[in-house]
TORSE-466615 format. One record per residue (C-alpha): x, y, z; residue in one letter. Coordinates in nm, 4 decimals. Example, Ala and Ser with C-alpha at 12.3 -4.5 7.8 and 13.67 -1.06 7.14 Angstrom:
<rec><u>1.2300</u><v>-0.4500</v><w>0.7800</w><aa>A</aa></rec>
<rec><u>1.3670</u><v>-0.1060</v><w>0.7140</w><aa>S</aa></rec>
// end
This chain:
<rec><u>-0.0716</u><v>12.9964</v><w>-4.2186</w><aa>M</aa></rec>
<rec><u>-0.1458</u><v>13.2648</v><w>-4.4748</w><aa>I</aa></rec>
<rec><u>-0.3066</u><v>13.6001</v><w>-4.3865</w><aa>E</aa></rec>
<rec><u>-0.3936</u><v>13.8334</v><w>-4.6703</w><aa>V</aa></rec>
<rec><u>-0.4676</u><v>14.1944</v><w>-4.5747</w><aa>R</aa></rec>
<rec><u>-0.6244</u><v>14.4463</v><w>-4.8207</w><aa>N</aa></rec>
<rec><u>-0.4074</u><v>14.3120</v><w>-5.0944</w><aa>L</aa></rec>
<rec><u>-0.4304</u><v>14.5152</v><w>-5.4114</w><aa>T</aa></rec>
<rec><u>-0.2541</u><v>14.5022</v><w>-5.7507</w><aa>K</aa></rec>
<rec><u>-0.3147</u><v>14.7576</v><w>-6.0320</w><aa>T</aa></rec>
<rec><u>-0.1728</u><v>14.7711</v><w>-6.3826</w><aa>F</aa></rec>
<rec><u>-0.1608</u><v>15.0784</v><w>-6.6054</w><aa>L</aa></rec>
<rec><u>-0.3530</u><v>15.0325</v><w>-6.9301</w><aa>Q</aa></rec>
<rec><u>-0.2757</u><v>15.1934</v><w>-7.2634</w><aa>K</aa></rec>
<rec><u>-0.5376</u><v>15.4591</v><w>-7.2039</w><aa>N</aa></rec>
<rec><u>-0.3720</u><v>15.5664</v><w>-6.8898</w><aa>G</aa></rec>
<rec><u>-0.6382</u><v>15.4187</v><w>-6.6543</w><aa>E</aa></rec>
<rec><u>-0.5593</u><v>15.1777</v><w>-6.3803</w><aa>E</aa></rec>
<rec><u>-0.6804</u><v>14.8218</v><w>-6.3990</w><aa>L</aa></rec>
<rec><u>-0.7487</u><v>14.6611</v><w>-6.0699</w><aa>F</aa></rec>
<rec><u>-0.6438</u><v>14.2997</v><w>-6.1069</w><aa>A</aa></rec>
<rec><u>-0.6795</u><v>14.2444</v><w>-5.7352</w><aa>V</aa></rec>
<rec><u>-0.8746</u><v>14.4970</v><w>-5.5258</w><aa>N</aa></rec>
<rec><u>-0.8534</u><v>14.5159</v><w>-5.1403</w><aa>D</aa></rec>
<rec><u>-0.8586</u><v>14.1368</v><w>-5.1006</w><aa>L</aa></rec>
<rec><u>-0.8508</u><v>13.9913</v><w>-4.7405</w><aa>S</aa></rec>
<rec><u>-0.8786</u><v>13.6230</v><w>-4.6261</w><aa>F</aa></rec>
<rec><u>-0.6931</u><v>13.3667</v><w>-4.4117</w><aa>K</aa></rec>
<rec><u>-0.5806</u><v>13.0038</v><w>-4.4575</w><aa>A</aa></rec>
<rec><u>-0.4663</u><v>12.7935</v><w>-4.1686</w><aa>H</aa></rec>
<rec><u>-0.2590</u><v>12.4802</v><w>-4.1160</w><aa>K</aa></rec>
<rec><u>-0.4380</u><v>12.1489</v><w>-4.2001</w><aa>R</aa></rec>
<rec><u>-0.6779</u><v>12.3435</v><w>-4.4153</w><aa>E</aa></rec>
<rec><u>-0.7317</u><v>12.3558</v><w>-4.7855</w><aa>I</aa></rec>
<rec><u>-0.8570</u><v>12.6946</v><w>-4.8983</w><aa>V</aa></rec>
<rec><u>-0.9750</u><v>12.7161</v><w>-5.2535</w><aa>V</aa></rec>
<rec><u>-0.9553</u><v>13.0545</v><w>-5.4405</w><aa>L</aa></rec>
<rec><u>-1.2466</u><v>13.0271</v><w>-5.6825</w><aa>L</aa></rec>
<rec><u>-1.3251</u><v>13.2611</v><w>-5.9686</w><aa>G</aa></rec>
<rec><u>-1.3697</u><v>13.2677</v><w>-6.3415</w><aa>V</aa></rec>
<rec><u>-1.0700</u><v>13.3259</v><w>-6.5699</w><aa>N</aa></rec>
<rec><u>-0.9448</u><v>13.6827</v><w>-6.5203</w><aa>G</aa></rec>
<rec><u>-1.0912</u><v>13.7126</v><w>-6.1702</w><aa>A</aa></rec>
<rec><u>-0.7526</u><v>13.7835</v><w>-6.0142</w><aa>G</aa></rec>
<rec><u>-0.6552</u><v>13.4307</v><w>-5.8780</w><aa>K</aa></rec>
<rec><u>-0.3169</u><v>13.4080</v><w>-6.0536</w><aa>T</aa></rec>
<rec><u>-0.2196</u><v>13.7661</v><w>-5.9683</w><aa>T</aa></rec>
<rec><u>-0.2979</u><v>13.7052</v><w>-5.6079</w><aa>T</aa></rec>
<rec><u>-0.0851</u><v>13.3887</v><w>-5.5944</w><aa>M</aa></rec>
<rec><u>0.2009</u><v>13.5566</v><w>-5.7755</w><aa>R</aa></rec>
<rec><u>0.1956</u><v>13.8305</v><w>-5.5089</w><aa>M</aa></rec>
<rec><u>0.1883</u><v>13.5735</v><w>-5.2387</w><aa>L</aa></rec>
<rec><u>0.4888</u><v>13.3906</v><w>-5.3894</w><aa>S</aa></rec>
<rec><u>0.6804</u><v>13.7295</v><w>-5.4134</w><aa>T</aa></rec>
<rec><u>0.6909</u><v>13.7086</v><w>-5.7996</w><aa>V</aa></rec>
<rec><u>0.4785</u><v>14.0353</v><w>-5.8118</w><aa>L</aa></rec>
<rec><u>0.4954</u><v>14.3295</v><w>-5.5759</w><aa>Q</aa></rec>
<rec><u>0.1544</u><v>14.4523</v><w>-5.4384</w><aa>P</aa></rec>
<rec><u>0.0419</u><v>14.8002</v><w>-5.5211</w><aa>T</aa></rec>
<rec><u>-0.0921</u><v>14.8266</v><w>-5.1667</w><aa>S</aa></rec>
<rec><u>-0.1864</u><v>14.5923</v><w>-4.8808</w><aa>G</aa></rec>
<rec><u>0.0306</u><v>14.2988</v><w>-4.7759</w><aa>T</aa></rec>
<rec><u>0.0194</u><v>13.9367</v><w>-4.6675</w><aa>A</aa></rec>
<rec><u>0.2124</u><v>13.7105</v><w>-4.4194</w><aa>T</aa></rec>
<rec><u>0.3065</u><v>13.3547</v><w>-4.4566</w><aa>L</aa></rec>
<rec><u>0.4226</u><v>13.1705</v><w>-4.1516</w><aa>E</aa></rec>
<rec><u>0.4362</u><v>13.5162</v><w>-3.9925</w><aa>G</aa></rec>
<rec><u>0.6763</u><v>13.6577</v><w>-4.2505</w><aa>F</aa></rec>
<rec><u>0.5648</u><v>13.9716</v><w>-4.4340</w><aa>D</aa></rec>
<rec><u>0.5900</u><v>13.9293</v><w>-4.8172</w><aa>L</aa></rec>
<rec><u>0.7188</u><v>14.2947</v><w>-4.8539</w><aa>K</aa></rec>
<rec><u>0.9596</u><v>14.2980</v><w>-4.5647</w><aa>K</aa></rec>
<rec><u>1.0782</u><v>13.9454</v><w>-4.5566</w><aa>N</aa></rec>
<rec><u>1.0463</u><v>13.7964</v><w>-4.9138</w><aa>P</aa></rec>
<rec><u>1.3365</u><v>13.5517</v><w>-4.8723</w><aa>R</aa></rec>
<rec><u>1.1774</u><v>13.4034</v><w>-4.5589</w><aa>D</aa></rec>
<rec><u>0.8375</u><v>13.3846</v><w>-4.7401</w><aa>V</aa></rec>
<rec><u>0.9932</u><v>13.1900</v><w>-5.0282</w><aa>R</aa></rec>
<rec><u>1.1741</u><v>12.9599</v><w>-4.7884</w><aa>A</aa></rec>
<rec><u>0.8506</u><v>12.8536</v><w>-4.6261</w><aa>N</aa></rec>
<rec><u>0.6529</u><v>12.8313</v><w>-4.9524</w><aa>L</aa></rec>
<rec><u>0.6049</u><v>12.5744</v><w>-5.2147</w><aa>G</aa></rec>
<rec><u>0.4425</u><v>12.7280</v><w>-5.5309</w><aa>F</aa></rec>
<rec><u>0.3122</u><v>12.5204</v><w>-5.8180</w><aa>L</aa></rec>
<rec><u>0.1290</u><v>12.6464</v><w>-6.1370</w><aa>S</aa></rec>
<rec><u>0.0074</u><v>12.4724</v><w>-6.4459</w><aa>S</aa></rec>
<rec><u>0.2823</u><v>12.6267</v><w>-6.6477</w><aa>D</aa></rec>
<rec><u>0.5850</u><v>12.5693</v><w>-6.4189</w><aa>T</aa></rec>
<rec><u>0.8931</u><v>12.5962</v><w>-6.6441</w><aa>G</aa></rec>
<rec><u>1.1266</u><v>12.3005</v><w>-6.6605</w><aa>L</aa></rec>
<rec><u>1.4688</u><v>12.2743</v><w>-6.8299</w><aa>Y</aa></rec>
<rec><u>1.4248</u><v>12.0297</v><w>-7.1216</w><aa>A</aa></rec>
<rec><u>1.7849</u><v>11.9273</v><w>-7.1389</w><aa>R</aa></rec>
<rec><u>1.8055</u><v>11.8196</v><w>-6.7772</w><aa>L</aa></rec>
<rec><u>1.6709</u><v>11.4996</v><w>-6.6244</w><aa>T</aa></rec>
<rec><u>1.4057</u><v>11.5054</v><w>-6.3560</w><aa>A</aa></rec>
<rec><u>1.6652</u><v>11.4123</v><w>-6.0882</w><aa>R</aa></rec>
<rec><u>1.8940</u><v>11.6989</v><w>-6.2087</w><aa>E</aa></rec>
<rec><u>1.6048</u><v>11.9486</v><w>-6.1886</w><aa>I</aa></rec>
<rec><u>1.4972</u><v>11.8518</v><w>-5.8383</w><aa>I</aa></rec>
<rec><u>1.8589</u><v>11.8533</v><w>-5.7207</w><aa>T</aa></rec>
<rec><u>1.9095</u><v>12.1957</v><w>-5.8743</w><aa>Y</aa></rec>
<rec><u>1.6127</u><v>12.3383</v><w>-5.6886</w><aa>F</aa></rec>
<rec><u>1.7027</u><v>12.1650</v><w>-5.3717</w><aa>A</aa></rec>
<rec><u>2.0322</u><v>12.3634</v><w>-5.3674</w><aa>R</aa></rec>
<rec><u>1.8511</u><v>12.6800</v><w>-5.4466</w><aa>L</aa></rec>
<rec><u>1.6534</u><v>12.6294</v><w>-5.1285</w><aa>Y</aa></rec>
<rec><u>1.9685</u><v>12.5635</v><w>-4.9390</w><aa>D</aa></rec>
<rec><u>1.8834</u><v>12.1914</v><w>-4.8661</w><aa>V</aa></rec>
<rec><u>2.1960</u><v>12.0290</v><w>-4.7309</w><aa>E</aa></rec>
<rec><u>2.3623</u><v>11.7928</v><w>-4.9825</w><aa>D</aa></rec>
<rec><u>2.3429</u><v>11.4980</v><w>-4.7395</w><aa>Y</aa></rec>
<rec><u>1.9688</u><v>11.5362</v><w>-4.7345</w><aa>A</aa></rec>
<rec><u>1.9028</u><v>11.5790</v><w>-5.0985</w><aa>I</aa></rec>
<rec><u>1.9223</u><v>11.2171</v><w>-5.1985</w><aa>E</aa></rec>
<rec><u>1.7007</u><v>11.1099</v><w>-4.9153</w><aa>T</aa></rec>
<rec><u>1.4303</u><v>11.3619</v><w>-5.0064</w><aa>R</aa></rec>
<rec><u>1.4493</u><v>11.2759</v><w>-5.3642</w><aa>I</aa></rec>
<rec><u>1.4064</u><v>10.9053</v><w>-5.2860</w><aa>S</aa></rec>
<rec><u>1.1009</u><v>10.9821</v><w>-5.0649</w><aa>N</aa></rec>
<rec><u>0.9424</u><v>11.2081</v><w>-5.3345</w><aa>L</aa></rec>
<rec><u>1.0167</u><v>10.9437</v><w>-5.5983</w><aa>T</aa></rec>
<rec><u>0.8084</u><v>10.6944</v><w>-5.3959</w><aa>K</aa></rec>
<rec><u>0.5400</u><v>10.9446</v><w>-5.3167</w><aa>L</aa></rec>
<rec><u>0.4807</u><v>11.0578</v><w>-5.6710</w><aa>L</aa></rec>
<rec><u>0.5778</u><v>10.7159</v><w>-5.8405</w><aa>D</aa></rec>
<rec><u>0.8528</u><v>10.8689</v><w>-6.0509</w><aa>M</aa></rec>
<rec><u>1.0858</u><v>10.5573</v><w>-6.0601</w><aa>H</aa></rec>
<rec><u>1.0346</u><v>10.5015</v><w>-6.4329</w><aa>D</aa></rec>
<rec><u>1.1385</u><v>10.8526</v><w>-6.5443</w><aa>F</aa></rec>
<rec><u>1.3594</u><v>10.9990</v><w>-6.2722</w><aa>L</aa></rec>
<rec><u>1.6688</u><v>10.9764</v><w>-6.4906</w><aa>D</aa></rec>
<rec><u>1.5038</u><v>11.0721</v><w>-6.8197</w><aa>K</aa></rec>
<rec><u>1.5350</u><v>11.4140</v><w>-6.9811</w><aa>K</aa></rec>
<rec><u>1.2336</u><v>11.6483</v><w>-6.9402</w><aa>I</aa></rec>
<rec><u>1.1696</u><v>11.6733</v><w>-7.3120</w><aa>D</aa></rec>
<rec><u>1.0910</u><v>11.3025</v><w>-7.3250</w><aa>L</aa></rec>
<rec><u>0.8409</u><v>11.3159</v><w>-7.0553</w><aa>L</aa></rec>
<rec><u>0.4534</u><v>11.3290</v><w>-7.0832</w><aa>S</aa></rec>
<rec><u>0.2558</u><v>11.6262</v><w>-6.9457</w><aa>T</aa></rec>
<rec><u>0.1633</u><v>11.4278</v><w>-6.6349</w><aa>G</aa></rec>
<rec><u>0.5210</u><v>11.3227</v><w>-6.5759</w><aa>M</aa></rec>
<rec><u>0.6373</u><v>11.6820</v><w>-6.6086</w><aa>K</aa></rec>
<rec><u>0.3687</u><v>11.7982</v><w>-6.3543</w><aa>Q</aa></rec>
<rec><u>0.5034</u><v>11.5329</v><w>-6.1073</w><aa>K</aa></rec>
<rec><u>0.8546</u><v>11.6766</v><w>-6.1509</w><aa>V</aa></rec>
<rec><u>0.7193</u><v>12.0247</v><w>-6.0946</w><aa>S</aa></rec>
<rec><u>0.5604</u><v>11.9150</v><w>-5.7679</w><aa>I</aa></rec>
<rec><u>0.8837</u><v>11.7523</v><w>-5.6575</w><aa>A</aa></rec>
<rec><u>1.0873</u><v>12.0653</v><w>-5.7252</w><aa>R</aa></rec>
<rec><u>0.8248</u><v>12.2811</v><w>-5.5524</w><aa>S</aa></rec>
<rec><u>0.8359</u><v>12.0740</v><w>-5.2218</w><aa>I</aa></rec>
<rec><u>1.1946</u><v>11.9418</v><w>-5.2060</w><aa>I</aa></rec>
<rec><u>1.2588</u><v>12.1799</v><w>-4.9184</w><aa>H</aa></rec>
<rec><u>0.9467</u><v>12.0515</v><w>-4.7317</w><aa>D</aa></rec>
<rec><u>0.7671</u><v>12.3948</v><w>-4.6930</w><aa>P</aa></rec>
<rec><u>0.4761</u><v>12.4321</v><w>-4.4431</w><aa>P</aa></rec>
<rec><u>0.2781</u><v>12.6342</v><w>-4.6962</w><aa>V</aa></rec>
<rec><u>0.1696</u><v>12.5097</v><w>-5.0374</w><aa>M</aa></rec>
<rec><u>0.0182</u><v>12.7229</v><w>-5.3191</w><aa>I</aa></rec>
<rec><u>-0.1337</u><v>12.5477</v><w>-5.6202</w><aa>F</aa></rec>
<rec><u>-0.2374</u><v>12.7865</v><w>-5.9111</w><aa>D</aa></rec>
<rec><u>-0.4811</u><v>12.5738</v><w>-6.1205</w><aa>E</aa></rec>
<rec><u>-0.2401</u><v>12.2694</v><w>-6.1176</w><aa>P</aa></rec>
<rec><u>-0.4844</u><v>12.0334</v><w>-6.2915</w><aa>T</aa></rec>
<rec><u>-0.5437</u><v>12.2595</v><w>-6.6004</w><aa>A</aa></rec>
<rec><u>-0.4853</u><v>12.0649</v><w>-6.9162</w><aa>G</aa></rec>
<rec><u>-0.4186</u><v>11.7379</v><w>-6.7406</w><aa>L</aa></rec>
<rec><u>-0.5959</u><v>11.4036</v><w>-6.8076</w><aa>D</aa></rec>
<rec><u>-0.8354</u><v>11.2794</v><w>-6.5503</w><aa>I</aa></rec>
<rec><u>-0.6074</u><v>11.0290</v><w>-6.3949</w><aa>L</aa></rec>
<rec><u>-0.3148</u><v>11.2749</v><w>-6.3508</w><aa>T</aa></rec>
<rec><u>-0.5537</u><v>11.5380</v><w>-6.2197</w><aa>A</aa></rec>
<rec><u>-0.6845</u><v>11.2866</v><w>-5.9660</w><aa>K</aa></rec>
<rec><u>-0.3222</u><v>11.2144</v><w>-5.8568</w><aa>N</aa></rec>
<rec><u>-0.2618</u><v>11.5789</v><w>-5.8031</w><aa>I</aa></rec>
<rec><u>-0.5789</u><v>11.6205</v><w>-5.5880</w><aa>V</aa></rec>
<rec><u>-0.4714</u><v>11.3189</v><w>-5.3851</w><aa>S</aa></rec>
<rec><u>-0.1300</u><v>11.4809</v><w>-5.3309</w><aa>F</aa></rec>
<rec><u>-0.2967</u><v>11.8100</v><w>-5.2173</w><aa>I</aa></rec>
<rec><u>-0.5056</u><v>11.6173</v><w>-4.9634</w><aa>N</aa></rec>
<rec><u>-0.1898</u><v>11.4482</v><w>-4.8365</w><aa>Q</aa></rec>
<rec><u>-0.0346</u><v>11.7960</v><w>-4.7893</w><aa>C</aa></rec>
<rec><u>-0.3299</u><v>11.8754</v><w>-4.5579</w><aa>K</aa></rec>
<rec><u>-0.2969</u><v>11.5526</v><w>-4.3698</w><aa>E</aa></rec>
<rec><u>0.0708</u><v>11.6405</v><w>-4.3030</w><aa>E</aa></rec>
<rec><u>-0.0353</u><v>11.9624</v><w>-4.1382</w><aa>G</aa></rec>
<rec><u>0.0483</u><v>12.2003</v><w>-4.4229</w><aa>K</aa></rec>
<rec><u>-0.1479</u><v>12.5046</v><w>-4.5071</w><aa>C</aa></rec>
<rec><u>-0.2832</u><v>12.4790</v><w>-4.8585</w><aa>V</aa></rec>
<rec><u>-0.4076</u><v>12.7435</v><w>-5.1003</w><aa>L</aa></rec>
<rec><u>-0.5595</u><v>12.6068</v><w>-5.4309</w><aa>F</aa></rec>
<rec><u>-0.6966</u><v>12.8100</v><w>-5.7209</w><aa>S</aa></rec>
<rec><u>-0.9493</u><v>12.6831</v><w>-5.9701</w><aa>T</aa></rec>
<rec><u>-1.2328</u><v>12.8041</v><w>-6.1939</w><aa>H</aa></rec>
<rec><u>-1.3787</u><v>12.4472</v><w>-6.1929</w><aa>I</aa></rec>
<rec><u>-1.6780</u><v>12.4351</v><w>-5.9425</w><aa>M</aa></rec>
<rec><u>-1.6818</u><v>12.0569</v><w>-5.9046</w><aa>R</aa></rec>
<rec><u>-1.3096</u><v>12.0651</v><w>-5.8200</w><aa>E</aa></rec>
<rec><u>-1.3794</u><v>12.3181</v><w>-5.5413</w><aa>A</aa></rec>
<rec><u>-1.6660</u><v>12.1205</v><w>-5.4060</w><aa>E</aa></rec>
<rec><u>-1.4479</u><v>11.8104</v><w>-5.3738</w><aa>R</aa></rec>
<rec><u>-1.1422</u><v>11.9475</v><w>-5.2212</w><aa>I</aa></rec>
<rec><u>-1.2132</u><v>12.2676</v><w>-5.0132</w><aa>A</aa></rec>
<rec><u>-1.2405</u><v>12.3144</v><w>-4.6475</w><aa>D</aa></rec>
<rec><u>-1.3144</u><v>12.6775</v><w>-4.7244</w><aa>K</aa></rec>
<rec><u>-1.3952</u><v>12.8611</v><w>-5.0437</w><aa>I</aa></rec>
<rec><u>-1.2824</u><v>13.2159</v><w>-5.1202</w><aa>V</aa></rec>
<rec><u>-1.4831</u><v>13.3439</v><w>-5.4087</w><aa>M</aa></rec>
<rec><u>-1.3364</u><v>13.6334</v><w>-5.6073</w><aa>I</aa></rec>
<rec><u>-1.4882</u><v>13.8307</v><w>-5.8848</w><aa>H</aa></rec>
<rec><u>-1.3200</u><v>14.1229</v><w>-6.0752</w><aa>R</aa></rec>
<rec><u>-1.0351</u><v>14.1111</v><w>-5.8128</w><aa>G</aa></rec>
<rec><u>-1.2759</u><v>14.1548</v><w>-5.5211</w><aa>K</aa></rec>
<rec><u>-1.3825</u><v>13.9238</v><w>-5.2406</w><aa>L</aa></rec>
<rec><u>-1.7191</u><v>13.7858</v><w>-5.3413</w><aa>L</aa></rec>
<rec><u>-1.8033</u><v>13.5513</v><w>-5.0589</w><aa>A</aa></rec>
<rec><u>-1.6054</u><v>13.3334</v><w>-4.8079</w><aa>E</aa></rec>
<rec><u>-1.7025</u><v>13.0165</v><w>-4.6267</w><aa>G</aa></rec>
<rec><u>-1.7640</u><v>12.6406</v><w>-4.6622</w><aa>S</aa></rec>
<rec><u>-1.9845</u><v>12.4897</v><w>-4.9281</w><aa>W</aa></rec>
<rec><u>-2.2323</u><v>12.4205</v><w>-4.6445</w><aa>E</aa></rec>
<rec><u>-2.2207</u><v>12.7772</v><w>-4.5295</w><aa>D</aa></rec>
<rec><u>-2.3122</u><v>12.8940</v><w>-4.8838</w><aa>F</aa></rec>
<rec><u>-2.5979</u><v>12.6340</v><w>-4.9159</w><aa>M</aa></rec>
<rec><u>-2.7421</u><v>12.7505</v><w>-4.5751</w><aa>T</aa></rec>
<rec><u>-2.7154</u><v>13.1211</v><w>-4.6742</w><aa>E</aa></rec>
<rec><u>-2.8475</u><v>13.0991</v><w>-5.0228</w><aa>T</aa></rec>
<rec><u>-3.0851</u><v>12.8004</v><w>-5.0068</w><aa>G</aa></rec>
<rec><u>-2.9098</u><v>12.6687</v><w>-5.3172</w><aa>L</aa></rec>
<rec><u>-2.7468</u><v>12.3184</v><w>-5.3554</w><aa>H</aa></rec>
<rec><u>-2.5195</u><v>12.3639</v><w>-5.6616</w><aa>D</aa></rec>
<rec><u>-2.1967</u><v>12.5525</v><w>-5.6449</w><aa>L</aa></rec>
<rec><u>-2.2362</u><v>12.6841</v><w>-5.9978</w><aa>D</aa></rec>
<rec><u>-2.5720</u><v>12.8431</v><w>-5.8891</w><aa>D</aa></rec>
<rec><u>-2.4331</u><v>12.9696</v><w>-5.5632</w><aa>I</aa></rec>
<rec><u>-2.1441</u><v>13.1356</v><w>-5.7395</w><aa>F</aa></rec>
<rec><u>-2.3758</u><v>13.3028</v><w>-5.9906</w><aa>I</aa></rec>
<rec><u>-2.6038</u><v>13.4162</v><w>-5.7046</w><aa>H</aa></rec>
<rec><u>-2.3180</u><v>13.6065</v><w>-5.5402</w><aa>Y</aa></rec>
<rec><u>-2.1908</u><v>13.7470</v><w>-5.8814</w><aa>V</aa></rec>
<rec><u>-2.5457</u><v>13.8785</v><w>-5.9576</w><aa>N</aa></rec>
<rec><u>-2.5702</u><v>14.0200</v><w>-5.6077</w><aa>K</aa></rec>
<rec><u>-2.2401</u><v>14.2205</v><w>-5.6312</w><aa>I</aa></rec>
<rec><u>-2.3064</u><v>14.3190</v><w>-5.9916</w><aa>D</aa></rec>
<rec><u>-2.6435</u><v>14.4590</v><w>-5.8863</w><aa>G</aa></rec>
<rec><u>-2.4833</u><v>14.6548</v><w>-5.6043</w><aa>E</aa></rec>
<rec><u>-2.2259</u><v>14.8006</v><w>-5.8505</w><aa>D</aa></rec>
<rec><u>-2.4857</u><v>14.9308</v><w>-6.1001</w><aa>E</aa></rec>
// end
């Protein structure tokens, strides 16, 4: 599971003032659960996920993944985590198979197990036609499948998806969402960020709304409808934004 506790990240601006990209954020995500981190662009979603993946160090607060603290045990956190973003870098001169193999070895997957896992992922993601083609010859959707495969080659119990459908065509995006649902069915803990309300409605067991780096509201879509009396997630989100903005004035 993921447990985020008072996670905060500040950046120093040119004028010397601190910018709170993430501000005292706390929430939990459990196994067999898809938790959607929902907010507009610039709300702090990517910064949160980069801290959870140990790419960024928190200014204060912390989080645990599978019981490992991201500050004290970053190596164990990475070993238990698959992290996928919309801009995951791939090496253009390598083939899909070579990239997946390379990352498998980075994750200390035994050589005897690598080919079996690549074979299973190739079937899962339908990569037979381009597994041995170089990355610079692949379409955006194909590259995204390779990114998924390299992120989960070590079969991690926790998956983090940072706006993975951004810029994808509708069929490829649908395939990504289907894969995320499959992760849940396999018992994984899934954290998924998006600014697309309809995407959150379709996929979330729980929605964590954030605004200006702060927790806005947390619960299921049904919880939000009951609390607000509204039936459209766009309207529900705006309702909570107006509420917190009014309190800040």
